[in-house]
N, C-alpha and C positions, 0 to 999 in steps of 0.2 A: 558526430560531435555531441549531439544532445544526450544520447545514451551514455557517453563517456562522462559527461558532467554529472548526470544523475548517479552513475556508479561511483564517482569520486565523492559525492556528497554522502552516499550510503556508507562508504568506507569510514567516514569520520564519525558515525553514530556510535554511541556506547553499546557494547555487546550485552550488557545486563541493565535491568531497570526499564522504565518506560520513556519513550520519546514521542513528543507530539510534533507533528509536521503539518502545517497548513499550506496547501499548495493547489495547483490546478490538475485537472484530469489527466493531462498528458504525462505529467511526472508520476502520478499514481499508476498509470498503465505501464510505463517503463519500469517502475520499481517492481511491480508484480512480475513483469517479464524477466527481470534480472534475478529476483529472489526465488521465484517459483518455477521458472523455466516455461512460462506460458507464452503462447503466441499472441502478439498484439492484434492481429487481424481478426481473431475470434472474440475479442474482448471489447464490449461496448463501453463507451466512456461513462464514468459515474455521473450521476446527476449533480448539478451545482449545489454546494452547501451540504453535501452528503458526507458520511463517515465511512472510511475504510480502515479496518483493523487487521494488522498483521502481527501475529505472535511469533517471536523469534527465539524463544527458549532453546529447545534442543534441535531446532531447525525451523525454517519459516513455515508458517501455517496461516492461511487466510481465514479469518474469523468472521469478517463482515466486509461486504463490498457494496458501495453506493447506498448505504442505509440512510434513510431519511426519517423525519419525525413520524411519518405514516407507517414505516416498515421497520423501525429501529427495534431490534431485539439483540442487544449486545450480550454475548455470553459472559458469565463470570469467569475470571481467570484465576 
């Protein structure tokens, strides 16, 4: 049920441009699983207050996961 709610929310996002989503780690992990086909059991939860950046242009691409002010190196898009 939770995966289905996340998938439904993702389907409503625009396909172009940028979208900011502020959410908790479980939604981030499920989103990565749905978009990138990654297994949740091998994915540690992101730290609280961290940044995860997914580029969706020609296909989903993980650009940053769990980045914090100590580790933040956001690539230029």
